[in-house]
Backbone as CSV, one residue per row, in Angstrom:
resi,resn,N_x,N_y,N_z,CA_x,CA_y,CA_z,C_x,C_y,C_z
1,MET,0.837,-1.172,-0.028,0.016,0.010,0.038,0.901,1.213,-0.018
2,LYS,0.614,2.141,-0.920,1.416,3.363,-1.043,0.589,4.530,-0.502
3,ASN,1.283,5.336,0.336,0.558,6.360,1.027,0.750,7.748,0.295
4,ILE,-0.345,8.505,0.307,-0.352,9.893,-0.150,-0.827,10.764,0.966
5,LEU,-0.068,11.840,1.174,-0.351,12.738,2.240,-1.055,14.006,1.729
6,TYR,-2.329,14.175,2.166,-3.105,15.376,1.768,-2.942,16.457,2.848
7,LEU,-2.526,17.649,2.455,-2.246,18.743,3.394,-3.309,19.846,3.094
8,HIS,-4.138,20.143,4.042,-5.204,21.146,3.804,-4.571,22.574,3.943
9,GLY,-5.337,23.600,3.668,-4.917,24.962,3.725,-4.827,25.519,5.154
10,PHE,-4.231,26.741,5.273,-4.088,27.449,6.526,-5.487,27.659,7.142
11,ALA,-5.585,27.395,8.418,-6.795,27.621,9.233,-7.947,26.832,8.706
12,SER,-7.716,25.636,8.218,-8.713,24.741,7.686,-8.621,23.400,8.445
13,SER,-9.089,22.338,7.853,-8.991,21.032,8.514,-9.155,19.907,7.495
14,SER,-8.986,18.677,8.000,-9.130,17.526,7.144,-10.626,17.275,6.747
15,ASP,-11.460,18.076,7.334,-12.886,17.959,7.040,-13.295,18.827,5.793
16,SER,-12.286,19.369,5.180,-12.558,20.220,3.939,-13.221,19.368,2.866
17,THR,-13.970,20.025,1.987,-14.580,19.290,0.874,-13.570,18.599,0.070
18,LYS,-12.494,19.247,-0.265,-11.487,18.721,-1.169,-10.785,17.494,-0.548
19,ALA,-10.444,17.605,0.667,-9.813,16.481,1.382,-10.704,15.245,1.404
20,LYS,-11.945,15.455,1.750,-12.894,14.289,1.793,-13.090,13.674,0.408
21,LEU,-13.293,14.533,-0.612,-13.507,14.050,-1.974,-12.312,13.221,-2.473
22,PHE,-11.063,13.835,-2.238,-9.928,13.142,-2.692,-9.738,11.829,-2.052
23,LYS,-9.833,11.811,-0.688,-9.612,10.561,0.080,-10.591,9.517,-0.402
24,GLU,-11.855,9.817,-0.518,-12.851,8.839,-0.935,-12.536,8.376,-2.312
25,PHE,-12.226,9.231,-3.255,-11.936,8.860,-4.643,-10.708,7.919,-4.749
26,VAL,-9.584,8.394,-4.089,-8.349,7.657,-4.291,-8.341,6.353,-3.464
27,ASN,-8.972,6.323,-2.285,-9.010,5.095,-1.436,-9.769,3.975,-2.115
28,SER,-10.545,4.298,-3.060,-11.211,3.197,-3.867,-10.247,2.460,-4.702
29,HIS,-9.041,2.981,-4.928,-7.997,2.345,-5.687,-7.223,1.491,-4.641
30,LYS,-7.187,0.216,-4.895,-6.680,-0.747,-3.888,-5.227,-0.586,-3.475
31,ASN,-4.417,0.010,-4.265,-2.941,0.103,-3.891,-2.552,1.468,-3.305
32,LEU,-3.526,2.385,-3.129,-3.259,3.685,-2.609,-4.033,3.980,-1.363
33,ASN,-3.412,4.732,-0.444,-4.087,5.149,0.794,-3.803,6.585,1.049
34,VAL,-4.888,7.363,1.258,-4.735,8.820,1.499,-4.859,9.072,2.985
35,LEU,-3.861,9.792,3.455,-3.854,10.208,4.873,-4.249,11.745,4.879
36,THR,-5.195,12.130,5.651,-5.669,13.463,5.683,-5.640,14.046,7.183
37,PRO,-4.394,14.397,7.621,-4.260,14.837,9.016,-4.855,16.215,9.215
38,ASP,-5.280,16.444,10.455,-5.684,17.753,10.929,-4.362,18.496,11.338
39,LEU,-3.918,19.421,10.505,-2.721,20.132,10.892,-3.015,21.199,11.931
40,PRO,-2.112,21.381,12.861,-2.392,22.359,13.972,-2.468,23.822,13.454
41,ASN,-2.973,24.709,14.287,-3.054,26.137,13.899,-1.742,26.822,13.893
42,ASN,-0.673,26.151,14.382,0.678,26.756,14.414,1.508,26.164,13.270
43,LEU,2.067,27.012,12.447,2.746,26.601,11.202,4.083,25.811,11.508
44,ILE,4.716,26.116,12.652,5.832,25.273,13.036,5.326,23.868,13.403
45,GLY,4.208,23.834,14.090,3.576,22.569,14.416,3.275,21.743,13.128
46,TRP,2.952,22.440,12.091,2.679,21.743,10.803,3.902,20.916,10.507
47,SER,5.083,21.500,10.463,6.323,20.847,10.070,6.530,19.628,11.004
48,LYS,6.381,19.822,12.275,6.623,18.715,13.221,5.690,17.578,12.896
49,LEU,4.391,17.804,12.683,3.463,16.662,12.446,3.775,16.095,11.103
50,ILE,4.032,16.894,10.116,4.336,16.333,8.774,5.550,15.477,8.830
51,GLU,6.525,15.821,9.503,7.789,15.050,9.657,7.507,13.723,10.317
52,GLU,6.701,13.766,11.357,6.349,12.512,12.073,5.599,11.557,11.083
53,LEU,4.621,12.173,10.333,3.808,11.335,9.435,4.669,10.781,8.316
54,CYS,5.645,11.557,7.825,6.543,11.099,6.754,7.446,9.933,7.249
55,GLU,7.862,10.055,8.499,8.698,8.993,9.107,7.913,7.678,9.213
56,LYS,6.645,7.853,9.647,5.832,6.721,9.958,5.237,6.091,8.733
57,HIS,4.816,6.903,7.749,4.070,6.428,6.579,4.781,6.455,5.226
58,ASN,5.966,7.084,5.206,6.744,7.192,3.978,5.933,7.501,2.697
59,PRO,5.297,8.664,2.640,4.405,8.953,1.479,5.133,9.040,0.175
60,VAL,4.528,8.556,-0.864,5.102,8.617,-2.249,4.673,9.828,-2.928
61,ALA,3.607,10.565,-2.371,3.086,11.731,-2.987,2.465,12.592,-1.984
62,PHE,2.486,13.889,-2.229,1.797,14.890,-1.417,0.771,15.570,-2.302
63,ILE,-0.366,15.944,-1.743,-1.326,16.809,-2.414,-1.586,17.886,-1.379
64,GLY,-1.539,19.135,-1.845,-1.689,20.241,-0.912,-2.485,21.379,-1.503
65,SER,-3.382,21.982,-0.678,-4.171,22.996,-1.064,-3.707,24.309,-0.414
66,SER,-3.465,25.368,-1.179,-3.052,26.735,-0.634,-1.807,26.523,0.187
67,MET,-1.855,26.846,1.459,-0.629,26.675,2.299,-0.183,25.242,2.365
68,GLY,-1.140,24.271,2.297,-0.726,22.873,2.173,0.042,22.611,0.953
69,GLY,-0.204,23.375,-0.110,0.605,23.273,-1.356,2.037,23.676,-1.173
70,PHE,2.276,24.743,-0.383,3.618,25.166,-0.064,4.348,24.113,0.718
71,TYR,3.755,23.555,1.740,4.298,22.545,2.539,4.502,21.238,1.702
72,SER,3.594,20.970,0.807,3.744,19.769,-0.068,5.006,19.941,-0.928
73,THR,5.152,21.159,-1.490,6.380,21.411,-2.276,7.648,21.172,-1.493
74,PHE,7.671,21.708,-0.232,8.829,21.589,0.582,9.166,20.091,0.842
75,TYR,8.120,19.327,1.294,8.424,17.973,1.701,8.599,17.031,0.482
76,ALA,7.925,17.259,-0.568,8.119,16.467,-1.768,9.519,16.599,-2.291
77,ARG,10.006,17.771,-2.266,11.407,18.038,-2.700,12.421,17.418,-1.759
78,LYS,12.081,17.659,-0.510,13.030,17.068,0.544,13.139,15.536,0.486
79,LEU,11.968,14.918,0.166,11.970,13.383,0.223,12.009,12.803,-1.206
80,GLY,12.015,13.602,-2.265,12.055,12.988,-3.574,10.674,12.403,-3.978
81,ALA,9.612,12.891,-3.426,8.265,12.418,-3.819,7.711,13.277,-4.817
82,MET,6.535,12.928,-5.252,5.788,13.794,-6.236,4.765,14.636,-5.444
83,ASP,4.293,15.623,-6.171,3.304,16.492,-5.474,2.258,17.000,-6.492
84,VAL,1.081,17.136,-5.935,-0.086,17.750,-6.709,-0.524,18.911,-5.895
85,LEU,-0.562,20.140,-6.536,-0.781,21.324,-5.807,-2.075,21.989,-6.303
86,LEU,-2.901,22.442,-5.380,-4.256,23.022,-5.673,-4.190,24.465,-5.252
87,ASN,-4.144,25.376,-6.229,-4.049,26.802,-5.988,-3.075,27.042,-4.837
88,PRO,-1.807,26.618,-5.044,-0.859,26.579,-3.957,-0.292,27.997,-3.578
89,ALA,0.034,28.203,-2.308,0.685,29.404,-1.827,2.112,29.272,-2.381
90,VAL,2.651,30.345,-2.899,4.027,30.348,-3.452,4.896,31.268,-2.563
91,LEU,5.818,30.810,-1.880,6.758,31.557,-1.038,5.876,32.564,-0.220
92,PRO,5.123,32.014,0.818,4.104,32.785,1.479,4.521,33.620,2.661
93,ALA,5.701,33.607,3.088,6.091,34.313,4.327,5.668,35.741,4.370
94,GLU,5.949,36.511,3.332,5.594,37.935,3.343,4.055,38.142,3.472
95,GLY,3.317,37.403,2.667,1.863,37.557,2.677,1.236,37.097,4.011
96,MET,1.809,36.170,4.683,1.279,35.672,5.923,1.473,36.595,7.115
97,LYS,2.270,37.635,6.928,2.397,38.664,7.981,1.100,39.358,8.332
98,SER,0.209,39.362,7.373,-1.106,40.051,7.597,-1.940,39.201,8.558
99,TYR,-1.495,37.930,8.919,-2.249,37.064,9.802,-1.639,37.079,11.260
100,LEU,-0.539,37.848,11.416,0.051,37.997,12.751,-0.970,38.408,13.723
101,GLY,-1.005,37.787,14.874,-2.024,38.113,15.963,-3.179,37.068,15.901
102,LYS,-4.363,37.534,16.349,-5.452,36.623,16.609,-6.160,36.303,15.293
103,ASN,-6.489,34.971,15.164,-7.149,34.405,13.965,-8.114,33.355,14.483
104,ASN,-9.031,33.013,13.521,-10.001,31.848,13.811,-9.807,30.797,12.692
105,ASN,-9.812,29.572,13.144,-9.777,28.470,12.204,-11.134,28.425,11.511
106,TYR,-11.176,28.509,10.174,-12.434,28.535,9.400,-13.270,27.348,9.626
107,ALA,-12.644,26.200,9.835,-13.371,24.933,9.892,-13.883,24.624,11.318
108,THR,-12.952,24.942,12.325,-13.359,24.519,13.663,-13.832,25.723,14.553
109,GLY,-13.512,26.968,14.095,-13.943,28.148,14.904,-12.936,28.436,16.002
110,GLU,-11.968,27.539,16.161,-10.976,27.682,17.264,-10.207,28.922,17.043
111,GLU,-9.968,29.733,18.092,-9.139,30.930,18.026,-7.708,30.577,18.252
112,PHE,-6.809,31.194,17.555,-5.398,30.970,17.760,-4.600,32.268,17.416
113,ILE,-3.360,32.364,17.932,-2.484,33.526,17.725,-1.352,33.077,16.818
114,MET,-1.141,33.811,15.721,0.001,33.615,14.892,1.101,34.579,15.315
115,LYS,2.293,33.877,15.579,3.462,34.706,16.069,4.511,34.788,15.005
116,ASN,5.407,35.778,15.159,6.460,36.029,14.246,7.416,34.873,13.999
117,ASP,7.585,33.943,14.959,8.467,32.829,14.785,7.928,31.894,13.687
118,GLU,6.605,31.953,13.454,6.032,31.127,12.347,6.389,31.727,11.002
119,ILE,6.444,33.039,10.949,6.877,33.713,9.615,8.327,33.382,9.386
120,GLU,9.180,33.466,10.387,10.617,33.080,10.290,10.720,31.639,9.853
121,HIS,9.955,30.777,10.342,9.933,29.386,9.921,9.605,29.237,8.429
122,LEU,8.607,29.969,7.944,8.271,29.961,6.518,9.412,30.547,5.692
123,LYS,10.102,31.589,6.173,11.250,32.153,5.452,12.356,31.122,5.329
124,PHE,12.623,30.363,6.420,13.582,29.306,6.412,13.260,28.267,5.351
125,MET,11.990,27.864,5.326,11.524,26.848,4.368,11.632,27.448,2.890
126,GLU,11.338,28.653,2.714,11.447,29.311,1.439,12.881,29.265,0.896
127,LYS,13.872,29.580,1.804,15.295,29.521,1.386,15.741,28.126,0.973
128,LYS,15.193,27.141,1.712,15.544,25.738,1.309,14.975,25.364,-0.049
129,ILE,13.730,25.840,-0.307,13.095,25.566,-1.618,13.869,26.295,-2.720
130,LYS,14.198,27.520,-2.570,14.840,28.332,-3.626,16.250,27.766,-3.843
131,LYS,16.961,27.320,-2.810,18.329,26.799,-2.900,18.364,25.495,-3.779
132,ASN,17.304,24.709,-3.577,17.188,23.439,-4.296,16.820,23.621,-5.728
133,ASN,17.760,23.195,-6.630,17.477,23.253,-8.082,16.667,22.100,-8.532
134,TYR,15.363,22.123,-8.244,14.400,21.037,-8.412,13.831,21.113,-9.778
135,ILE,13.714,19.958,-10.459,13.006,19.934,-11.797,11.595,19.555,-11.439
136,ASN,10.671,20.385,-11.938,9.218,20.160,-11.566,8.470,19.106,-12.378
137,ASP,9.192,18.143,-12.927,8.485,17.180,-13.802,7.607,16.152,-13.037
138,ARG,7.804,16.128,-11.736,6.956,15.258,-10.839,5.950,16.075,-10.102
139,THR,5.592,17.261,-10.623,4.681,18.156,-9.979,3.548,18.421,-10.891
140,MET,2.376,18.424,-10.345,1.089,18.792,-11.106,0.529,19.974,-10.308
141,VAL,0.119,21.032,-11.023,-0.470,22.192,-10.374,-1.754,22.455,-11.045
142,LEU,-2.866,22.507,-10.229,-4.159,22.922,-10.681,-4.470,24.290,-10.171
143,LEU,-4.777,25.180,-11.084,-5.006,26.603,-10.707,-6.300,27.154,-11.303
144,GLU,-7.000,27.878,-10.541,-8.204,28.627,-11.133,-7.870,30.117,-11.141
145,SER,-8.065,30.633,-12.376,-7.706,32.086,-12.606,-8.584,33.062,-11.694
146,GLY,-9.733,32.564,-11.196,-10.535,33.460,-10.346,-10.195,33.369,-8.923
147,ASP,-9.028,32.782,-8.510,-8.590,32.711,-7.149,-8.534,34.124,-6.580
148,GLU,-9.328,34.431,-5.556,-9.372,35.771,-4.950,-8.401,35.976,-3.892
149,VAL,-7.636,34.943,-3.511,-6.660,35.050,-2.378,-5.220,35.092,-2.970
150,LEU,-4.898,34.220,-3.923,-3.524,34.112,-4.450,-3.564,34.370,-5.962
151,ASN,-2.487,34.999,-6.450,-2.308,35.304,-7.853,-1.846,34.035,-8.556
152,TYR,-2.700,33.437,-9.391,-2.281,32.111,-10.025,-1.052,32.236,-10.899
153,LYS,-0.810,33.485,-11.356,0.312,33.653,-12.288,1.671,33.430,-11.556
154,GLU,1.735,33.727,-10.258,2.938,33.466,-9.476,3.266,31.904,-9.489
155,ALA,2.225,31.137,-9.352,2.390,29.666,-9.326,2.815,29.164,-10.713
156,VAL,2.263,29.730,-11.779,2.643,29.396,-13.179,4.114,29.694,-13.361
157,SER,4.647,30.809,-12.851,6.027,31.146,-12.999,6.931,30.278,-12.110
158,PHE,6.538,30.129,-10.901,7.388,29.351,-9.911,7.498,27.880,-10.319
159,TYR,6.384,27.302,-10.812,6.362,25.836,-11.147,6.579,25.571,-12.559
160,SER,7.314,26.467,-13.276,7.625,26.288,-14.638,8.237,24.914,-14.900
161,GLY,7.754,24.216,-15.902,8.203,22.812,-16.221,7.263,21.762,-15.615
162,ALA,6.406,22.185,-14.672,5.481,21.244,-14.027,4.317,20.970,-14.977
163,HIS,3.439,20.040,-14.687,2.248,19.760,-15.392,1.205,20.736,-14.818
164,ILE,0.995,21.777,-15.506,0.124,22.905,-15.024,-1.214,22.958,-15.759
165,LYS,-2.309,22.988,-15.064,-3.659,23.076,-15.660,-4.229,24.368,-15.085
166,ILE,-4.574,25.366,-15.932,-5.212,26.565,-15.540,-6.673,26.546,-15.969
167,ILE,-7.574,26.593,-15.008,-8.966,26.582,-15.267,-9.508,28.094,-15.184
168,SER,-10.258,28.454,-16.214,-10.746,29.859,-16.236,-11.816,30.003,-15.133
169,GLY,-11.771,31.147,-14.400,-12.727,31.414,-13.445,-12.444,30.661,-12.136
170,GLY,-13.491,30.355,-11.381,-13.298,29.588,-10.154,-13.016,30.501,-8.970
171,SER,-12.433,29.895,-8.007,-12.095,30.624,-6.739,-10.933,29.947,-6.018
172,HIS,-10.508,30.550,-4.892,-9.483,29.964,-4.143,-9.802,28.514,-3.615
173,SER,-11.051,28.243,-3.530,-11.538,26.940,-3.104,-11.329,25.853,-4.184
174,LEU,-10.933,26.227,-5.356,-10.816,25.418,-6.520,-12.100,24.693,-6.800
175,ASP,-13.055,25.473,-7.229,-14.445,25.027,-7.420,-14.533,23.774,-8.371
176,SER,-13.632,23.673,-9.319,-13.730,22.581,-10.308,-12.978,21.330,-9.892
177,PHE,-12.485,21.273,-8.646,-11.655,20.159,-8.167,-12.222,18.797,-8.493
178,SER,-13.488,18.595,-8.278,-14.040,17.224,-8.495,-13.952,16.793,-9.985
179,ASN,-13.870,17.729,-10.878,-13.755,17.412,-12.305,-12.344,16.886,-12.645
180,TYR,-11.374,17.021,-11.794,-10.021,16.653,-12.102,-9.465,15.491,-11.184
181,LEU,-10.311,14.806,-10.468,-9.885,13.753,-9.631,-9.243,12.612,-10.398
182,ASP,-9.861,12.290,-11.519,-9.356,11.229,-12.398,-7.947,11.620,-12.965
183,LEU,-7.814,12.842,-13.455,-6.597,13.332,-13.978,-5.507,13.272,-12.869
184,ILE,-5.793,13.635,-11.706,-4.802,13.612,-10.596,-4.398,12.188,-10.335
185,LEU,-5.369,11.345,-10.251,-5.029,9.917,-9.938,-4.163,9.280,-11.029
186,LYS,-4.484,9.624,-12.279,-3.718,9.066,-13.445,-2.269,9.662,-13.390
187,PHE,-2.130,10.886,-13.035,-0.831,11.518,-12.877,0.057,10.697,-11.815
188,ILE,-0.594,10.499,-10.665,0.102,9.886,-9.580,0.492,8.435,-9.916
189,ILE,-0.430,7.718,-10.537,-0.140,6.264,-10.911,0.943,6.281,-11.966
190,PHE,0.869,7.193,-12.977,1.880,7.191,-14.024,3.241,7.550,-13.409
191,ALA,3.317,8.536,-12.514,4.556,8.981,-11.912,5.157,7.911,-11.050
192,LEU,4.369,7.006,-10.516,4.874,5.930,-9.672,5.506,4.782,-10.444
193,LYS,5.243,4.746,-11.769,5.768,3.613,-12.558,7.256,3.742,-12.747
């Protein structure tokens, strides 16, 4: 059984529509298992949990939405795995400064405080990603041009050489996600051969 690690977005949960859809769709394939952890509200905690999961489950692929896409990029490159990115955050440290202070988790309603050490952690990860001369041929990126949170053109530029699909319209939630489940699964299976 080969494991795929699904990483949800910032201030979200494994109960997101995309996470549930993907897990249900892929788990019907007998040789693949999707893990959908609830990542903590602290971004340094994300790294700790992801590293534990990687050590325990040795994922062959990552799929990440928004901030989960950034973490998927980092860990896929670190471990030599493939990644599928859904409206991913690209080098997000600067933009995340606007979240310093009090926030609410969109999915759980839990209140949390984002601190500057989390921004510094993102900067550290960004340096590692930029330093690594990675070829994006084992990366698929799905983008919707109507993303109201992130500029999809940044992802097109950053992931040059990857398998990129730009869908006209949509939103940051990747409204058309369910239409591309089969394409994502085929990409993962092909890349595993």
